[in-house]
C-alpha positions as CSV (number, residue, x, y, z in Angstrom):
1,M,52.3,-58.1,18.7
2,A,48.9,-57.9,20.3
3,K,45.9,-57.3,18.0
4,P,45.0,-53.6,18.0
5,V,41.6,-52.6,19.5
6,L,39.7,-51.1,16.6
7,I,36.9,-48.5,17.1
8,A,35.2,-47.4,13.9
9,Q,33.5,-44.0,14.0
10,I,30.7,-43.1,11.6
11,S,28.8,-39.9,11.9
12,D,26.0,-37.7,10.4
13,L,23.9,-40.3,8.7
14,H,20.9,-38.0,8.2
15,I,18.6,-40.8,7.4
16,K,15.2,-39.8,6.1
17,A,12.0,-41.7,5.6
18,E,12.3,-44.4,2.9
19,G,12.4,-43.0,-0.6
20,Q,13.3,-39.4,0.4
21,L,16.5,-37.5,-0.4
22,A,18.3,-35.1,2.0
23,Y,18.1,-31.6,0.6
24,G,16.3,-33.1,-2.4
25,R,19.6,-34.4,-3.7
26,V,21.5,-36.8,-1.4
27,D,20.5,-40.5,-1.0
28,T,21.7,-40.9,2.6
29,A,20.1,-44.3,2.8
30,A,22.2,-45.7,-0.1
31,A,25.3,-44.0,1.5
32,L,24.7,-45.7,4.8
33,A,24.2,-49.1,3.1
34,R,27.6,-48.7,1.4
35,C,29.2,-47.7,4.7
36,V,27.8,-50.8,6.5
37,A,29.1,-53.0,3.7
38,T,32.6,-51.4,3.9
39,L,32.6,-51.9,7.7
40,N,31.6,-55.5,7.5
41,A,34.3,-56.2,4.9
42,L,37.2,-54.8,7.0
43,T,39.8,-57.3,8.1
44,P,40.3,-57.4,11.0
45,R,36.7,-56.3,11.8
46,P,36.3,-53.4,14.3
47,D,35.4,-54.3,17.8
48,L,32.8,-51.5,18.0
49,V,31.2,-48.8,15.9
50,V,30.5,-45.4,17.5
51,I,27.8,-43.3,15.7
52,S,28.5,-39.8,16.7
53,G,25.2,-38.1,16.1
54,D,22.7,-37.0,13.5
55,L,21.4,-40.5,12.9
56,A,18.1,-39.1,11.6
57,D,17.4,-35.9,9.7
58,T,14.1,-34.3,10.7
59,P,13.6,-36.4,13.0
60,T,10.5,-38.6,12.8
61,P,9.7,-42.2,14.0
62,E,9.7,-43.2,10.3
63,E,13.3,-42.1,9.9
64,Y,14.4,-44.1,12.9
65,D,12.5,-47.2,11.6
66,H,14.3,-46.8,8.3
67,L,17.6,-46.3,10.1
68,K,17.1,-49.5,12.1
69,R,16.5,-51.5,8.9
70,L,19.7,-50.0,7.3
71,L,21.8,-50.8,10.4
72,A,20.4,-54.4,10.7
73,P,23.1,-55.9,8.3
74,L,25.9,-54.4,10.4
75,Q,27.8,-57.3,11.9
76,I,29.6,-55.2,14.6
77,P,28.2,-53.9,17.9
78,F,27.4,-50.2,17.9
79,V,26.8,-47.3,20.3
80,A,25.2,-44.0,19.3
81,V,24.7,-40.6,20.8
82,P,22.3,-37.9,19.4
83,G,23.2,-34.9,17.4
84,N,21.3,-31.7,16.7
85,H,19.1,-33.5,14.1
86,D,18.1,-36.2,16.6
87,S,15.5,-36.7,19.3
88,R,16.4,-38.2,22.6
89,E,12.9,-39.7,23.1
90,L,12.7,-41.2,19.6
91,M,16.2,-42.7,20.0
92,R,15.1,-44.2,23.3
93,A,12.1,-45.7,21.5
94,A,14.3,-47.0,18.7
95,F,17.3,-48.5,20.5
96,A,17.4,-50.6,23.6
97,G,19.8,-50.0,26.5
98,L,19.8,-46.2,26.4
99,P,19.4,-44.2,29.7
100,D,15.7,-43.9,30.4
101,H,15.8,-40.2,31.3
102,G,18.1,-37.2,30.8
103,A,21.0,-37.1,28.4
104,L,21.9,-40.2,26.5
105,N,25.5,-40.6,27.9
106,Q,27.0,-44.0,27.7
107,T,30.2,-45.8,28.6
108,L,31.6,-49.2,28.0
109,Q,34.8,-51.1,28.1
110,V,36.2,-52.6,24.9
111,E,39.2,-54.8,25.6
112,G,41.7,-52.4,27.2
113,L,39.8,-49.2,26.3
114,Q,37.2,-47.1,28.0
115,I,34.7,-45.7,25.4
116,V,32.8,-42.6,26.6
117,A,29.9,-41.3,24.4
118,L,28.5,-37.9,25.5
119,D,25.2,-36.4,24.6
120,S,25.8,-32.8,23.5
121,S,22.4,-32.2,21.9
122,L,20.1,-29.2,22.7
123,H,16.5,-29.7,21.8
124,G,15.6,-27.7,18.7
125,K,19.0,-26.0,18.4
126,P,21.9,-26.6,16.0
127,E,24.6,-25.8,18.6
128,G,25.6,-28.1,21.4
129,E,26.1,-28.0,25.1
130,L,27.0,-30.5,27.8
131,E,24.6,-30.4,30.7
132,A,26.0,-30.0,34.2
133,A,24.9,-33.5,35.0
134,T,26.7,-34.8,31.9
135,L,30.0,-33.1,33.0
136,Q,29.6,-34.5,36.5
137,W,28.9,-38.0,35.0
138,L,32.0,-37.7,32.8
139,D,34.2,-36.7,35.8
140,A,33.0,-39.6,37.8
141,T,33.3,-42.1,34.9
142,L,36.9,-41.1,34.1
143,A,37.8,-41.1,37.8
144,A,36.5,-44.7,38.2
145,S,38.8,-45.9,35.4
146,A,41.9,-43.8,35.8
147,Q,44.2,-46.6,34.7
148,R,42.4,-47.4,31.5
149,P,43.0,-45.3,28.3
150,A,39.8,-43.5,27.3
151,L,38.3,-42.3,24.0
152,V,35.7,-39.6,24.3
153,F,33.0,-39.1,21.6
154,L,30.4,-36.4,21.1
155,H,28.6,-34.8,18.2
156,H,29.5,-31.1,18.5
157,P,33.2,-30.2,18.1
158,P,34.6,-28.4,21.1
159,F,36.9,-26.3,18.8
160,K,36.6,-24.2,15.7
161,A,37.2,-25.8,12.3
162,G,37.4,-22.6,10.4
163,I,34.1,-23.0,8.5
164,W,32.1,-20.0,9.7
165,H,28.6,-21.3,9.7
166,M,29.6,-24.5,11.5
167,D,31.8,-22.8,14.0
168,R,28.9,-20.7,15.3
169,Q,27.0,-24.0,16.1
170,N,29.7,-26.0,17.8
171,L,30.0,-26.9,21.5
172,R,29.1,-23.8,23.6
173,N,30.7,-24.9,26.8
174,A,34.0,-26.3,25.5
175,D,35.9,-24.8,28.4
176,A,33.9,-26.8,30.9
177,L,34.7,-30.0,28.9
178,A,38.4,-29.0,28.7
179,A,38.5,-28.6,32.5
180,V,37.3,-32.2,33.0
181,I,39.5,-33.7,30.3
182,G,42.5,-31.9,31.7
183,R,42.2,-33.8,35.0
184,Y,42.5,-37.2,33.4
185,P,45.7,-38.0,31.4
186,Q,44.2,-41.3,30.4
187,V,42.0,-39.5,27.8
188,R,43.8,-40.1,24.4
189,L,41.2,-38.8,22.0
190,V,38.2,-36.4,21.8
191,A,36.3,-37.3,18.6
192,A,33.4,-35.3,17.2
193,G,31.1,-35.2,14.1
194,H,28.8,-32.5,12.9
195,V,31.0,-30.9,10.2
196,H,31.0,-33.8,7.8
197,R,34.7,-33.4,7.1
198,A,37.9,-35.1,8.4
199,V,39.6,-32.6,10.7
200,L,42.6,-33.1,13.1
201,T,43.7,-30.8,15.9
202,T,44.3,-30.9,19.7
203,F,41.9,-30.0,22.5
204,A,42.8,-29.7,26.2
205,G,46.2,-31.1,25.3
206,V,44.7,-34.2,23.7
207,A,44.4,-35.3,20.1
208,A,41.0,-34.3,18.7
209,T,39.3,-35.2,15.4
210,I,36.1,-34.6,13.4
211,C,34.8,-37.6,11.5
212,P,33.9,-37.4,7.8
213,A,30.5,-38.5,6.7
214,P,29.3,-41.4,4.5
215,N,27.1,-39.1,2.3
216,H,27.8,-35.4,1.8
217,A,30.5,-33.0,3.1
218,V,30.1,-29.4,4.4
219,A,31.7,-27.3,1.8
220,L,35.3,-26.3,2.7
221,D,34.7,-22.5,2.8
222,L,37.5,-21.1,4.9
223,A,37.1,-17.6,3.5
224,E,33.4,-17.0,4.2
225,L,32.7,-16.6,0.5
226,N,29.5,-18.7,0.2
227,A,26.2,-19.3,1.9
228,P,26.1,-22.5,4.0
229,S,26.4,-25.3,1.4
230,F,27.5,-28.9,0.9
231,A,29.4,-30.9,-1.7
232,V,29.2,-34.5,-2.6
233,E,32.8,-35.6,-2.0
234,P,34.4,-39.1,-1.6
235,P,32.8,-40.5,1.6
236,A,34.8,-42.0,4.5
237,F,34.8,-42.8,8.2
238,H,37.4,-43.0,10.9
239,L,39.0,-46.1,12.3
240,H,40.7,-45.5,15.6
241,A,43.3,-48.2,16.4
242,W,44.6,-48.6,20.0
243,I,48.0,-50.3,19.8
244,A,49.0,-51.5,23.2
245,N,52.6,-51.5,24.3
246,G,53.1,-53.0,27.7
247,D,51.5,-50.7,30.3
248,D,51.0,-48.0,27.7
249,G,50.0,-47.7,24.0
250,R,49.4,-45.4,21.1
251,L,46.2,-44.4,19.4
252,V,46.3,-44.1,15.5
253,T,43.4,-42.8,13.5
254,H,42.9,-43.9,9.9
255,S,40.5,-42.3,7.4
256,V,38.9,-45.2,5.6
257,P,37.2,-44.5,2.2
258,I,33.8,-46.0,1.7
259,G,33.3,-48.3,-1.3
260,Q,35.2,-50.9,-3.4
261,F,38.4,-50.0,-5.0
262,D,41.0,-51.7,-7.2
263,G,43.6,-53.7,-5.3
264,P,45.3,-54.7,-3.2
265,H,48.2,-55.4,-5.6
266,P,51.7,-56.6,-4.6
267,F,54.7,-54.4,-4.5
268,F,57.0,-57.3,-5.1
269,G,57.1,-60.2,-7.5
270,P,57.7,-64.0,-6.7
271,D,61.4,-63.3,-7.0
272,G,61.2,-60.7,-4.2
273,K,62.1,-57.9,-6.5
274,L,60.1,-54.6,-6.6
275,L,57.7,-54.7,-9.5
């Protein structure tokens, strides 16, 4: 059996200047350090890490400098797109290889996969939108690799998750994205961030997910009982595994807890009997 192609997705890092806490309570820098250590310890190690937005928090140059120091120990290549807390210009200054103008859309091939990262950020606004040029770029990118399975990443979910204050700031032109995705059956996943929770649904007939965060979670308020709030829950990230099978394959997404835990322990003893 061929080795799966592994794409780790982390999201919503919300890094502040060194020594500062998010919301006066959350040490997002320590959370990212634990996340990087967990990624580096995975066996087999992922082929790529996708950071799906909100790398910084305010944002400021100091936050991106701090972020770069925290990401320096990561032993896996990564690609990042902005979220609503980010700045395109500051990201361009911080990271090499990004487009020098317009949206920070990127694509690359990893083994047998096409990875497509879309910039859904709107300057100064919490909600997201894909520019007309981005949608045209996505259409051309998918058309050019019609035989290669594709995973599409962006920050803002193109669907409602049921949490009222997040649903009003998701992707505003989801229908336009669905129209493009629907033309290309090679798209196997649409993966977002923004909500700080693990969510699974379908979008445009394709599996769709939201990635959990390494730090804090948006409170699971499905009854509109509370003001917008967060909780410090067990952190995690997503690991998307493409398992090839001849000319086709299957994508499986794992939710991976961040940290060190007891185990692994054997199910069976030396005699082959269940313990």
